[in-house]
N, C-alpha and C positions, 0 to 999 in steps of 0.2 A: 378192402373189406372181404372180397371174394377169396383172396389168398388166405386170409385169417380163418374164414369159415371152413375152407378146404383142409387147412392144417388141423383145426379142431376136430373135424370129422375123421381125419386119418388117424389122429392120436387116440380117438375114442374106440376105433375098431380093434378087435383082438389081433395079436401078431400072427401073420401067415406069410408064406413064401410064394412068390410068383414063379420062380424057377428053382430047379434043383441046384444045390450048391455046386459051383464049378461047371454048370452046364453051358454048352455053346450059346444057347439063347441068352443066358444072363450076360455072358462076356460080350456078345455082339451088341446087345441093347445098351450096355454100359459104355461100350466104345463109341456107338453112334451119338449118345447123349454128350459125351465128353468132346467128340469131334465138333459138334455144333458150337460148344463154348470156345473151342480152340479157333474155329473159323471166325467167330465174332471178335475174339481178341486180336486176331491177325488183321481183320478189317479196321478195328480201332487204331492199330498201329499205322496202317496204310493211310487212313484219313488224317491222323495226326501229322504224319510225314508231309502230306500235301495240304496242310491247313490253309484256308483262305482268310477267314476272319481274324481280327486282331486278338480276340479272346482265345481262339484255338491256337494261334501262334504262341501265346503266352504260356499255355499249358502243354504244348506239343512235347517238350522233353519229358514231362511227367508221364503223359500217356504212353509215349514210345517205350520208356524204360519199364514202367509197371506192367503194361500189357504184353510186352515181349516176354517178361518173366512168367506172367500168368499163362500165356500160350504154351511156352516151353514146359512149364511144370505140369500143366494139365495133360499134355501129350505123354510125359513120363508117367503121370498118375494112371492114365488109361492103359499104358503098356505094362504097368506094375500090378495091375489088378489080378486078383486070384483067378487062375485059369489061363492067364496069358503066358507066352513063352518067356524064358529068362532073358532079361535085358540088363546086362552088366552083372546082375546077381539074380537069384531066383525070385520070381514074383511072389507076392503074398499080401495079406491084409494089412500088416503093420507098415510095409513099405508103401502101399497105396495110400494109407492114411497119412503118412508123413508128407507125401507130395500133395495130397489134398489140403492139408494144413498150410503148406507153403503157398499153394495157389490162392486159397481163400485169404490168407494173410496179406499177400501182395495186392490182391484185388481190393481189400479193405483199405490198404495204404494208398492205393491209387485214387479211390473215390474221396478220401479225406484230403489228399493233396489237391484234387480238383476242387473240392468244396472250399478249401482255404485259399485257392488261387496261388499256390506255391509255385514259384517259377524256378526251375532247375537251370542254372547257367550252363552255357556250353552249346556246342553244335548238336544237331539231331543224331548224326551218325555216331557221335561219342556216346550218347545215351542208348542207342541201338546196340553198340558194342558192349556197353556196361550191362545191358539186360542179358545178352548172350552169355557173358562171363558169369553173371549171377546164376543163370540156369545150369551152367557147367559145374559151378561150385556146389549148388544144391543137389545136382545129380550125383556128384562124388560123395557127398555127405549121406544121402539117402541110400546109396548103393553099397558103400563099403564101411560107413561109420554109423549105421542105423542104431547100433548099440548105445550110442551117446544119447539117443532120444528116449524118453520114458515110454513104458509100455502103454499102448493105446487100445489093444484088443486081446481078449482071452477067449480062445475057441471054446464053445459050449457055454460061456458066461456072458459074452457080449463085450460092449465097450467098457473101458476102465473109467474110474472117476476123473482121471487126468484128462482123458479125451472129452468126456462130457463137460468138464470145466472150460476147456478150450473152445468147444462149440458154443457154450453160453457167452463166452467173451466175444467171439465172432458175431454172435447174434446181437449182443448189446451194441457193439461197434457199428454194425450195419443199421440197426434201428435208430441209433443216435445220428448217424449220417443222413438217414432218411428225413428225420426231423429237421436237421440243419438245412438240407436242400429245399425242403418244403417252405421253411421260413424265408430263405433267400429268394425263392421264386415269388413269394407273396410281396416282398419288398420291391422287387425289380420288375419293370414292365418287360414283356417279351421273354419271360423266364420259362418257356416251354421245355427247354433242355433240362433245367433244374427239376421240373416236375417229373420228367422221365427218369432222371437219376434218383430222385426221391423214391419213386415207385420201385426201381430196380433194387435199391438198398433194402427197402421194406420186404420185398419178396425174398431176397437173398437172406436177410436176417431171420425171417420166419422159417425158411427152408433149413437153416442150420439146426433148428430144434429137432428135425426128424432124425438127425444123426446122433442124438444123445442117449437113445434107449434101445437101439436094435441089438439083437442077440446073434444073428447070423447075417452074413453079407448078402444072402439071397432074400432077406426080409423085404416085404413090399415097401417099407418106410425108406429103404435105401433108394429104390427106384423113384419113389415119390419125392424124396429130397432132391434127386437129380433133375426131376421135372421142374421143381422150383428154381433150380439153378439155370435151367434152359430158359425159363420165363424171364428171369432176371437179366440174363445176357441178351435176350430179345429186346428188352427195354433199353439196355445199354446200346444195342445196335440202333434202335430208333433215335436215341438221344445223340448219337455220334455220326453214324454213317448216313442215315436218311436226312437228318437235319443239317449235317455238315455239307451234304451235297445240295439240299434244297435252298438253304440260305444264300450261298453264292449265286445260284441261279436266279432267285428272287431279287438279289442285289443287282444282278446284271440287268434284269427287266426294269428295275427302278432307275438304274443309271441311264438306260435308253430313253425312258420316259422323261427323266430329268433333262437329258440332252436335247430332246425335242422341245421341252418347255423352255430351255435356255435359248434355243434357236429362235423360238417364237418371241421370247422376251427381247432377244437381240434385235430382231426385226422391228419390234415395237419401239425399242430404244432408238434405233437408227432412224425411225420415222419421226421420233419426237426430239431427238438430240438437236441442240441449237448449233449444229455444224453441218455443213454439206459433206456428204460422203459419196464417193464414186469409185467404181471398179472398172478398169480398162484392160483389154487384152493386149497382146503384143503388137497388134495392128493399130492400136489407138482407138478401138471401138468401145463404146460404153456397154458394159455388161450389167451394171447396176448403178442406180443413183437413188438417193433418198429424196424426200420431198423438199428438204432444205436446200440441197444442191440444185434441184430443179428450179426452185424459186430464185436462187442466185443466178442461174443461167438464163432465166426468163422464159422457159419452155415447160410444157407438161412432161411428166416422166415418160409416157409412151412415145413422145416425139424425140426423146433423147436416146433411150436404150436401143442399141444396134447400130447407131450412127457414129461416125468418126468425130473426134473432138474438133477437127478442123472445120466440120460442118456446123458445129454448135456454138463455139466460142466466138466472140466479137472479132472482126477482122484485125483490129488494132492490137489484139492480145494473142493472136495465133502464133506469132514468132516466139514470144516468151513461153507460152504453154508447150509448143513443140520442142523447144530447147530443154525445158524441165522434164518433159515426158521421156525424151531421148536419154537423159542422164539416169532417170529411174530405171529404164529398161536395161541399162548397163550395170545396174546394181548399186546406184548411189541414191541417197536420200537428199532431197533438195527442198528448199522452202523459199517463198518469195511473197511479197506484198504488192498490192496494186489496186487500181480501179477496175471493177468488173464491168459495170455498165451504168447508164444514166436512167434512173427511174423517175419519171414525171419531173424532170429537171433537177433531180437530186442525185448527186454522185454516190454510188455504193462502193465501198472498199472492202477488201477481204485479205485474209492471210492464208496462203495455200501451202500445204506440205504434200509432196508426192514421194512415195516410197515404193520400192519394188515388191511385187507379190511373188512368192515362191511356192512351188508345188511340193508334194511329198518327197520328190527326188532332189529337192533343193534347187531345182531349175526355175529360172524366172519365167513366169507365165503371164505377167502383165504388171499393172501398177495400181496402187491404191492412192486416191487423192482425197485429202481432207481440207475443206475450206471453212474458215470461220469469218463471219461477218464482223468486220472491224470498223464499221461506219460509226457506231456509237463510241467505240474506243478512240477513234480519231478525234471525235468531238471532245471526249473526256481528256485526251492528251492536250488538246488545245486549251481546254479549261485549266488543266493541271499546270501547263506552262504559265498561264496567266496568274494562277494561284501561287506558283513558285516565285514569280516576280514580286507578287504582293507580299509573300512571306519574307522574301529577301529584304524588301523595304522595311517590313516590320522588324526583322532581325537587326537591321541597321539602326533603327530607332531604339529598339530594346537594348542593344549593346551600348548605345550612347547614354542611356539613362538607368540601366539596371545591371545588377551583378548576376551573371548566369553561369551555372555549372551543370554538366550532364554526367551521370554515373551509370554504371551497369547495375544489374540486379543485386550485386554484392556490396554496392556502395563505392566501388573503385572509380575514381574520377577519370572520365574519358575525354572530356572537353570543358574548357573554361573560356570566358571572353576576357578582353583586356581589362575591364573594370574589376574583375575578380583578382587579377594579378596586381592591379594598382592598390586595392585596399588591403590585400593580404601580404603585400611586399614580397611575394614569391614569384619566381619566373614560371612561365607555363610548363617548362620542362620539369621543374621541381614538383609541380602539382599533378601532372598526368601520371596515372598509375598508383597514386596515393589515395587514401581515404580522407574523410574530413577530420579524422583524429589529428591530422597534422596541424589544424588550426583550432583544436579544442582548447578553450581557456580554462577549463576546470570549474567554471562558474555554475554549471548546471549539474544536478545529481544524475547518477546512472539511470534512475527511473524515468527521467525526462526523455532520454534518448530511446529507452525501451518502449515508451508509449509512442514516440515518433515513428519508430520502425514498425510497431504493431499496426499503426494506422496506414502507412503507405504500403506495407506488405499485403494488406487486405484490399488494396486497389483504391483506397480513398485518398483524397487530397488533404495534405496537412499544411496548416498555416500557423505561424507563431513567430516569436522573437527569440533570437539566439545571440549569445555573447561569444565572440571568437577572439583569438589572439593572433596578431600578425607576426611575421618573421622577426621583426625588431622588438617583439615583446609587448607592443602596445595593444590595448584592448579596443575592440570596435563592436558595435551592435548592428545587427541587420534584421529587418523584417523579412521572413522567408516564407515562400509558398513552394511546396514540393508536389509535383504532379507525376504520378506513376503512369507509364505507358505499358499496356497489357498486351500479352500475346494471345493467340487464338484460344488457349485454354483458360484465359482470365488471370494468369499469373504475371506479376510485374516483370517486364523485360529490361526496362531502364527507368531512370528517374531524372526529371528536369527540375532544377532548383532555381527559382527566380528570387533575387534578394534586392532590398532597398536599404541604403545606408541610413540608419536612424541614430547614429552615435550622438549627434548634437542634441536630438530630442531626448535621448536617455540621460544625457548630461544635465539638461534643464530639469527633467523629472527628478533626477537624483537631488538636485539642489532644492527643488520644491519639497521633496520628501524629507531632506535634512532639516529644512526650515520647519516642517510640520512635526518631526519626530526627534530632532536633535537640538540641543542647546546651542545657540549661536556663538556664545562666548567660549565655551570649553569643548564643544563638539561631542559632549556626552548625551546620552538619551535624555529627553525631557520628560515631563510628567506624563504626557500622553503615552509615550512608548514604554515608560516604566510600568504604568498601570496595565498595559497590554501584556508585558512580560510577566508581571506578577500574577495576572489571571492564568496565564499558561503554566506558571510554576505551581499554582494551587491545583490545577488539574493533574499535572504530573505527580505531585505529592500525594494526591488522593489515590492515584492509580498504583504508585509504588510503595506508599506507606512511609516514605522518608520525610524527615523534618527539614524545614528551611528557616531562614531568619531574615528579618528586615531591620536594617540599621539606619536610623534617622539621625543626622548630625548637622550641627552648624558651628560656626567659629565664634569663640567668646570675644566680645568687645570688637567685633568687626567694624562696627560703625565708627569707632575711634580711628581705625586705619583710613577709612574713606575721608573722615573729617580732617585728619592731620596730614595725610600724604596725598589725598586727592583720589578721585574715582579711577583714574588710569592705573595707579599703583594698586588700588583695591582689586581691579580686574586681573592684574598680573598675579596677585596673590591667589585669586580663585582658580586661575589656570594651573598654578603650581600645586594647589591642593588637589585638583582633579587628576593631575599627573601622578602625584604620590598615591592617591587612592587606587588608580588603575594598576600601578606597579605592585601593590600589596595584595590584590585579590586574584582569584583564579580566572582563567579565560572564560569559563562558563558562567561566572558571576556577572552581575550588572551594576555599574556605577552610574547614577543619574543625578542631575542637578535640577531641583525644583524651582530655583530662583533665589536671588540674593545670595546669601552664604549658606543656604540649605542644600545638603546633599543626601542622597539615599543610596545605600548599598544593599542589593538583593543577593542573598546567599542561598543556593539550592543544594539539595542532596548532601546534607550535613551528617546524616546517620539515621539508623532505624530506631534508635531510642532517644528519648528526650534528654537524658543525662549526657549522652555522647554529643548530641547536636548542640546543646547549651554550652558545653565545655568548649567545643570548637568555635562557636560564635563568640563566646567570651574572650578566648585567646586572640582571635582575629581583631575583635573590638579593641582590646588593650594594646595590640600591636599598632592599630590605627591611631590610637591616642598618642602613643609614643612617637610614631612617625610624623604625625601632623603637628606635634609640639616642638619639633626641631626648628631651628631658626630658618627664616626665608630670606634669601638675598634679592632685594628689589632695587636694582640699579646700584647706586653707591651705598644705599642704606640696607641695614639688616634688621628685621623685625622678628618678634616672637608672637606666635598666635597659637592658641590651644583650642581643641574641639571638645564639645560636649556631645555624647552619643547616647541615644535611646535605642534599645533593642527589644524586638518582640519576636517570639518564636511562633511557627505555624506548622500545622500538619493537615493536609487535606483541604476541603472547601467549607470548613465549619464557619468561617468568617468571610465577609466580602473584602475585596482588596482595599476599598476606601476605609473600612473599619480597621483593618490592620495598620494602615498608614496613620490613622488617628491614634491608635494605641502606641505606635512607635513615637509619635509626636509627644504624647503624654509622658512616656519614659524619658524623652529628651528634656522636657521641662523638669522632671524629677532630678535628672543629672545636673541641671543648672542650679536647682535648689540645693543640691548636695555640695555645691562649691565650685562647679564648673571643672573643666579639664578632666572629666571622669566619664565613666560608662555606667548606665543603669538599665536593668531589664524591666520590662513592663510588669507591673503588679496588678492583679485584678482589683485590688483595693483602690488603686489609682483610677481605674475605670469607674468604679462606683462613685469616687469623689468627683471625678470629672462630670459624670452624669448629674450628680447632685449640684455641682457648680453651674452646669448648663441650666438646670431648672431654677436655681437661685438667680442666675443672670436674667432669665426670662421674666421672673417676678420683679427683679430689681428695675428692669426697664419700664415696668408699669407702675412701680410704687409711687413715683413723684406725681404722675398724673392722677393716681387714685387717692392721693392725700394720705398715704400710709406713713409718711415720715413725721417725726416729732423732734422738737428741740428740748433737750434736758439741760439744766443748768447746775454746775457745781461751784459752790462758794470758794472764793479766794479771800483769806483772812490775814490780819496782821498779827503781830506778836501778842496783842491784847485780845485776840480771837474775835475781832470785829470784822465783819464782812466789808470788804472794800471793792469787790467786783465778783464777777462770775465768768466761768468758761462755758460757752455754748457748745454742747456736745450732741451730735446727730444720733437719733435712735429710730429704729424701724419696727413698727408694730404691724405684723402681717396677720390677716384674719385667720389663717390656718396654721402658720408657723409660730405665731405668737411673737414675742420679742426676739428679733434676730440679733445675734451678737455682732457688735461693730467689727470685731476681729474677723468675721466671716464676710461681711458685705463691703466694708471700706476698701480692702485690697482689690476686690472684684470690681468695684466702681472705678478704682484707679486704673486697672488694666483695660477695662472696656471704654474708658473716657467719660463714663456717666458722672464721674466725680466733678466735672466742670459745671453742668447745670445744677447738680445737687449742692455743690459747694456754694454756688451763687445764691441758691435758695436759702441756705443757712445764713448767709450774710444779710439777705433781705429780711429774714425772720428776726435776726438780732437787731437790725435797725428799727424794725416795727416794734419790737419789745421795748427798746429804749424810748420810743415815742410814747408808749403806754405808761412807762415808769416816770415820765417827765412830771407828772402831777403827783407822784408819790414822794412825800418828804424824805423818806429813807432811801429808797432805791434809785431815786433820780441822780444820786451821786455815784452810782456804781458804773464801773467799766464792764464792757462785755468783750471777752476774748474769743476769737473765732479761728479755728485751724484752717489753713489754706494749703492744699496739696501742691506739690511741685508742678504737676501737669496743669492745674488751674492757674497757677501763677504765671506759667509761660504763655498763656493765651494772649494773643495780640490786643484783645479788647478788655483785658482784666482791669486795668486802671479805670477805663471808662465805665465798666459795670459797677465797680465799687463806688466811684463818685456818684453815679446815678442813684444807687441805693441810699447813700448818705444825703444827697440833695433832696431826694423824695421825702425822707423823714426829718430833714433839717437837723442832722446829728451834729452836736457840738464837738469841737476839736478836743481830742484827748480821750473820748469815751469809747471809740471803737479801736480795738487792739487786734491785729492780725498776727497769728503765730505761724511761723514757717520753720521747717527743719533744716538742719545743716546740709542735707543732700540737695536741697533746692538751690543752694548757693553755689554748687560746683559747676553747673552748666551755664555758660555765658554770664560771668559775674558782672560784666559791665552793664549788660541789659537789665540784670536784676537790680543793681544799685540805682539805675535810672528810674525804674518803676517805683522803687521804694521812696525815692526822693520826691517824685511827683505826688504820691499818696500822702507822704508825711507833710508835704506842704498843704495838703487838704485836711490835715488834722488827724491822720491815722497814725497810731503808735504800732511799733513792731516788736515782737518777742521771738527769740531763738528757742524753739521747743527742743526738748531732749538734748540739751547742750552737753557735750562731752562724749556722746556715743558715736558721732561721725568723725570725719577727717577734719577736725577743728584746726583752724589756722588763726593765729593771733593777729595777722596782718589785716584779715577782713573784718575783725572786730573794730579796728580803727576806721576802716573804710565804710562799712555799712552804717546806715542811719537807723540803728536799733536802739531800743529803750530798755528791754528786759531780757534777762537770761533765766531760763527755767532749768533747774537741776533735775536730771532724769531720775526716776524712781529707783533705778538700779543702784545709784549711789546713795539714795536716802534709806533704803531698806535696812542697811547695816551700819548706818552712820554713827550709831551709839555704841557699836561693839567692834567694828572692823577698822583697824588703823588706816588701811589704804583708802576706804571710802571716806573716812574722816579727813584724811589729807586732801583728797580730791575736792570734797565739799568746801574745806577751808580755802583751797586755792581758788576755786571759782568765786567764792565770796570776796576774797581779797582782790582778785582781778577786776570784778565788777565794781568794787568800791573805787579802785583807781581810775576806772573808765567812766565813773559816774552813772553806772547802770543799776537798775533794780534787779533783785534776784527773787524768784519764786521757787520754793522747794516743792516738787511734786511727790505724791504717793506717801504722804505723812499719815501713818496709821496707828502709831503708838505715842503715849505721853513721853517715853524716853527719847524717841526721835525728835519730837517737838522741842523738848527741853534742850537737847544737845544742839539743835540747829539755832535756837535762840541764843545759846551761849556762844556760838561761833559767829554771831552777828547777822543772821538771816532775819528779815523783817516780814516776808510774805510767805504764806503757806497754803497748800492745797492737798487734800486727801480725805480718806474715809473718816479719820479721826475728827475732822472739822466739818464734814458735810459730804453726803453722797450726791451724785448727779440725780436730779429729780425734775419732773415737769414743773413748769413755772408756777402753777397754782399750789404746789406743795412746798414752795419756798417759804410760804407763810408759817409752816410748821417748824421750820428750822429756827433756832434761837439766833436772832440777828441783832447787831448793834449798829447804830449809825456811825459812819465814819466818813471822813472826806478822802478824796483821792490823794494818795501820797505824792 
């Protein structure tokens, strides 16, 4: 701030001269001022040459070079000043200004190199020489080639704009350097030198401004500017010479203080160190002992120092100590262990090292003895030996029962026991130096081993089960515990792996798992595993957006194979089907057996669009139909079996797995209804029908108990249209559904087995009705025909139940007629005939319903005890107009006539049909033309005529 105020004051004064132009006073004053700067520059070079601190040594080359140039150029500047004798060339203002610029430029270069800590490589003398050469070059340029330099001063006018511009540049450079040094000093502690340099640059920069406006070299501003330069160089002197000398001196003082502190610390350490330390001279006298050594010798310190070791040590140890001391005096280091003394009956042991002590001239001046109390170590060694014996015993036991391997930190095997070699089938020489990749079975993914290594590398114990492969290719399982042993830094140094053979246990677990998740017959996944994989597939499908398919299939008429060839052949067929299925699907697909002859194929990732996925599923399904329809060789026999397949598509988790399986099952039954040996895709309409059927089935199971069933009766008339009997027809009147069609609930009752109790109820109702009609003069002569399902007829107690109903109502022989279909006769014909004979003997008549629509056989017409044939309505509907129907009707009538059987034509609805059938010889008729099925109380409305039973 003072420099700035002085500069402002000087610039504010009017221009005046302190000396006359060229006067001796001016020249001498200028020379003295410049010589001060030159001396300071030389001192800077000297200090840099003999730099002590690390920082000074780093910038020594910079200071030597720059300030050598500054000193030389400033001398030439002083000698070139106007009024000085000629030096190489006449002195003058322009010449002096040139060397002034060179001096200030190199001075600015020097401070910036120091500020930026630029290190000039090379030796100091090299930069000293470079500085001298630079001075010579600048001298030559300023002396003989000054005309190359622009004009800087015009007598009578003063400095030129070029000179003023250069001065401003020098001013800005110095001020910027001052700011940089100031900031550096604030950031770094102990930055006094930087403050000095900041102040020097500030003063130098401000001083440059005095040389921008003077008109004559004798102007007071010129002298004032040189004073600024002197002040700046004084600050540089303070920052280099004074601090450069004071800092090493202070460092020396601090070193001496530190040395004394270290000596005190060493004394304190030697007093506290858990080892005895003694210093002996060449005569064997103690010069120093610490407290620990005194305790070990059993005497106070003051009673030991100055005395010979022969006077201090126990007599039994003198010879040993004398021998060791003599070796140390001859320059040898020697160590020994032994018992020092007995303290309260307890032996004290020590380990002693004696080394020669040398003086500054490397001559042996005595010996240094260091003794360590090894009493506890001796005890620990004894314990260690006991522990080693124990560990050896444990190792023997461990080797006998465990598989052990030791590896280094990289996993390279360094040791294995005999059981490891035995189970791996590798010799010890083949294992040492290898890693466990040698026995990797490939069973575990890479992530398994990454997690294992992550755990043990962090210093934690890992435990788990690993599947390995022996040298002969066999697989074995081991339960493994890997224990890392850590070094001082906590990093694993080696690993010990202890294993137990669990191969047999894993084999049993695998068998149990297979029993739980695999079909015992085919080895395919069972229902449990299928549902698990289906759930996973639904999750993957939801994430990827791809479609999948579920194929539900079973074998058509598989029961016939079991019944005809036996269950053993049936099982063989199922195995062949499983094999063919697995051969036709992808490895990523799943083939499962649900039980019996039911199989499921799970197809995933069939495509991103429904069309693509459906096409691929359909093609595979058709391929499976063709493949499974090819003949199967079962021993000496060859059979043909076809599959029916239901397919349902899925995407995402819109439906539960169980729901998908139900839909595939529905599609399977649709395929069976379509004729078997085919493939059908699930239709939502099927789902609706299925749900409707479920609701209908639920109501059907309650209908009998709730009394919702009724028996309607349809008249059977003769050719004179007289009623001779009725057919009892089941009807269901539901409180909400109304009258349910028999076509809807009769097949459902058949499938669910409800037809058995319902059918028996109809028989009971028919018998009860005949009891009521017994007092009716007209209806008492009517027969009642009741339809009996094949399932009902096959019941073991069917004959007993019918007899029970007839006996309860005391039904007369010939009045109850049971109608059975041709399909009922195909299963176990002998048993059927036997049941019919038993009932016929009890007065029951039998009719074959819908004759001609099944697989009719003339042979059973002679065998079966039947009384009536009923022509199916399909032949009656066009009997008056279709020649084929006419021929069939005539044939049935002719056949019945020859066998002595009655014939009833069903479905007579027109007069033309009635007339034609009468003409062909038919005598009994049933149909809407002659009477609709009605409740019993509405039979009175029908026109009836009395007739006897034909």
